[in-house]
Structure formats: C-alpha cells, structure tokens
C-alpha positions, 0 to 999 in steps of 0.5 A: 406843192410845199417845196423849196423855191426854185432858182433861190440859193439856200443852205440845208443846215439853215433851212431847218431848225431843231425843236426842243424834242421831236423831229422836224421835216421839210420837203425840198423837192418832189416829183413822180421820180422821187423826192428830197427831204430835210430832217432835224432830229432832237437828241434821243429821237429816231425812226422805228424799224421799217422798210421802203420800196426804193433805195434811199441816200442819207446824208448827215449834215449836222450832228451824229446818228446811228443808222441801223440797216438789216440789224447792223449799226452804222455810226454816222457823223456830219459829212458822212452818207449811207445808202439804205437798200430797198426792202431791207429793214432800217431805223434811225436813232439820234446820238446827238441832235442831227440833221440829214438830207434824205433822197429817194429815187423811184425806179 
C-alpha cells in the first residue's frame, strides 16, 4: 500500500507539491472503512460533476476553491471545510492553486 508512513510527523501542506498545470494526489491512509487523500490543484483545474456513495469531508489547507454541491456554489478558502453529502452531485474548481484533504468514511 502506498500510503504515508505511520508514527512519522508530517505537514499536509508540505507533503504535496503543485505542478505547472494539473492535479496531484497522494493517499494518506486507506482501509476497508474509508480513506484520506491529499490533493493539489493548479489554478483553473477541477473535477467534473460526479456523485459518491459516501459523505466526504473536504478541508482546504491552501488557496481557494469553488465546491459545487447539488448546483450550489460554495467558495472556500484555506482553513475552511465542507461536507459533500453522499449521492448528491458535486464538483470542484480551483479559483487559485489550492490544496485539500479529502476524507471519506464508508458506512
């Protein structure tokens, strides 16, 4: 499994770097109950509208992003979080380069 090493101190903001254009992701931890992933989006990048079978917690740790949930736009900045409900369409769009932690816990 290619996840972060256990019992080792790390910084989320330093654990992933931006690319010139695109999206970078790293799996922090994963098991049968869910996963935690770290993402870095270049300005203007995003994820198209989709749904997921589980609630997902998004934590913005750097930059700014629009999180669209069920057609409603939420403008988030570093230090803010939102829960994307299961089975409701959602999308992301980078207003500036941004980094986020995505936590999904299966029920």
